[in-house]
N, C-alpha and C positions, 0 to 999 in steps of 0.2 A: 459496717459502713454507716449505720444510722448514728452511732455516737459521734463519729467523725464529722458527718454532715451537720449534726446538731452543734458540735463544737465550733465549726466554721460559721454557722449561723449566729451563734452567740457572740463570737469574736467580731463578726461584721457589724452586728447591732451595737456592740460596745464602741467600735470606731465611729459609727454614725453619731451616737449620743455624745461621744467625746468632742467631735467637731461642733455639734450644736451647742454643747456646753461652753466651748471656747468662744463661739459667736456671741452667746448671751453675756459673757463676761469680758468681751473685748472693750478696750477703752472707749468711753463715750464722751462726746463733745457737745456742750451746750452753747447754742448761739444766742448771745446776749447783746441787745442794742443799748446804746447810751447816747446821751446828749452832753456836750461839753458844758458843764455847769458846776464849777467848783464852789464849795468843797464837797458837794454831793458826788460829783463825778468829774475827774480830770485826768490828763495824761502827764506823768512825771517826766523828769529829764532823761530817764532811761527808756522812755517810750511805753511804760507800763500804765494800765488803767488803774487809778486809785480813787479813794474817796469813801464817804460814808456808805453808799449803797453797793459799790463793788465789794467792799469788805464783807457785807452781809450776804451778798449774792454768792460769794465763794463758800461761805459757811453752809448755806442751804444747798448749793449745787453738790458739794462734797457729801452732804448727808443723803442726797438723792442718788449717789453713786456715779456722778459725772467725774471724770478724771481731768478734763480740761475745759476751759471756757474760751470760745472765740468771740472777741469783742468786735462789734460793728458800730462805727460812728454814724449817727443819724442826724438829720435836721428835723425840727419839730413837725413840719408838714409831711414828713415821710414815715412817721412812727406807725400810723395805722396801716399804711400800705405794706411796710416791711413785715409787720406781724401777719397780715392777711396772706401775703405771698410766701410766707415761711422763710424769708431771708433771716429773720431772727425769731426766737421762740418766746422771749421775754424782754421787756425794756425796763431798765432800772431807774428808780427815782422820779417817777411820774406823779404829778399832783392829781388827786382824785377829782378835784373840782375844775380841772382845766377845760379848755374849749373843746377838746376831743373826747371828753370823758364818756359821753353817750355812745361812742363807737368802740370803747375799750372795756375789758374785764380786768378788775383790780384784785390783787391779793389783799389779805388783811393789812390794814395800814400799819406803818412802822413808826413814824414820828409825826408830830404836829408842830409846825414851825410858824410863828406869827409873821404876817406881812409887815415890814417896817419901811422906814423912809431914809433916804440918803440925799444930802444936798451939799453944795459947794461951801467951803468955809469962808471964802472971800467973795463978796459981791452977790450973795444970794438974795433973792426976793422973798424967800420963804420965812415966815414968822412962826416958829414952833409953839408959841403960846396960844395960837389961834388954830382952829380947825383947818387943815390943809384944803378941804373942799370948799371952804367959804372964801378962799383967796383966789385971785386971778392968776393961777399958776398953770404951767404946762408940765405934764407928767410923762416920764420915760418908763417903759415897762417892757418885759420880754413878751413877745407875741405868743398868744395861746395860754398864758399863765393865768392863775387865779387872780393875780393882781390886775391883769388887763380886763378880766370879766367884771371885777369890782369897779374899775374906772369907767368902763362903758355904761354901766348901770347908772352912774352918777353924773357924768360929764359929757359935754359935746365932743364929737370925734376930733375936732380941731385942737382940743387940749390934751390929746393922748398921742404920744409918739411910741408906737409899737415897733420893736426891732427884734432881730433874730436871737441875740444872746446878751449876756451881761456886759461883755466888752463893748458892744455897739451901744448899749444903753449908757455906759460911762462916757463914751465918745459924745453922745448927744448932750450929756450934762456938761462936759468940758467945752463943747462948742456953743453952749448956751441955747441950744434948740429946746432944752427942757430945763425946768427949775428944780424938779424933785424926781428922784428915782425910787420906784417901788420894787422891793425884792424880799424874799424870805430872809429872816434874821440870820441864819447861817451864812448865806451868800453875802449879806452886808458885813458881817464880822470878818469874812475872808477879804473883802475889799478894804476894810478899815485897817487891817494888818499890813496891807501893801501900801496904802496911801493915807497914813495917819495925819499928815499935815495938810492934806488937800480937801478932805471931806469931813462932814459931820453926820452922824446917824442918830436916829431916835425912833421911838414908837408913837403911835397915834391910837388913842382910845377907840376911835371909830373903826380902825382896822383890826384891833386886837380881838374883836368879837367874832371875826370870821375865821373858821377853821381852815387850815391849809395842810390837809392830810397827804402824806407822801407814801407811795407804795410801789409795788412792781406791777407792770401792765402786761396783759395777755390779750390775744384776740378772742372775742366771744366764741364759745364752743370748744376752746382748747382745754381738755381735761387736765392738762399739766398743772393748772392753777390749784386743783384740789390737793395734789401731792405736795405742791409748793407750800400751801398753807399749813399742811400737816407738819412738814419738816421745819417750817418757820416756828411753829409752836414747840416742837420737840427740842429745837436748838435755841430756845429763847434765852437761856442763861448765857450761852456764848455770844449771842447777838447783843444782849444787854451790855456785856462787858466790852465788846468791840466798839459800841457807840459811846460808852462812858470814857473809853480811852481817848476819844476825840472830843469829849466835852458835851455829849448830847445824851438825852434820856429817851429811851424807847417808850412807846405806848404800852400799857399792859396788854400782853398778848393772850387773849382768851382763845380757847380751843375753837378754831374756825376752819372747817374744811369742806364746806358745802358748795364752794365755787366762788363766784364773783362777789366781792364786797359791795354792799349797798349802804351809802351813808344815810 
């Protein structure tokens, strides 16, 4: 009887371990938050989330063993709360210097895009040969962005029109509630492709000196950021190629897996 009982015990243990093994390898879903901000992140005509950062997020999530991503659209003011409450585990394409930066934990930065200017081709009061800050202009900017922080440091609040997204900033420009729009260069390039006859874009030496590092955001204390950084480094060749396909150059990815990035 002893061998039979032992056989039953071994077989039962095998079944338990098999079930546990299946549980460990069941498909995993990563909850990723995003803000509508083309070309960084946008939804295409098929309803799929696309853009610079979703492409990279898919590469890293796949390397980490996630089989699917559940995309969650967020507004800027809900990013921290969504991460804190676990509605999302990571948010794509956040600027490290934005107004909520002190409440977030960032991965190693992926790209650095300069802040540039956009203005109306017809009837604009902006003179690009003179510093924009020395002119009596009103500036439109996305709320919470690095651009808004720069403007608040230099100008009176009455000269800053802060709105929720790029579409509303363009509306402020069209309605002449603002003379100039501040956006990262990729966002301005995206707008110029859509409205080449309506707007003019350009850089300002005063803005070029400010870094605008973009990365993935986590809630402080979430250890997922360490593995994310590791896989971002391991997958750096794929990431570099994915960004080059869209015309952008990634920052040199040093081995960085100690947790939150500090600029």
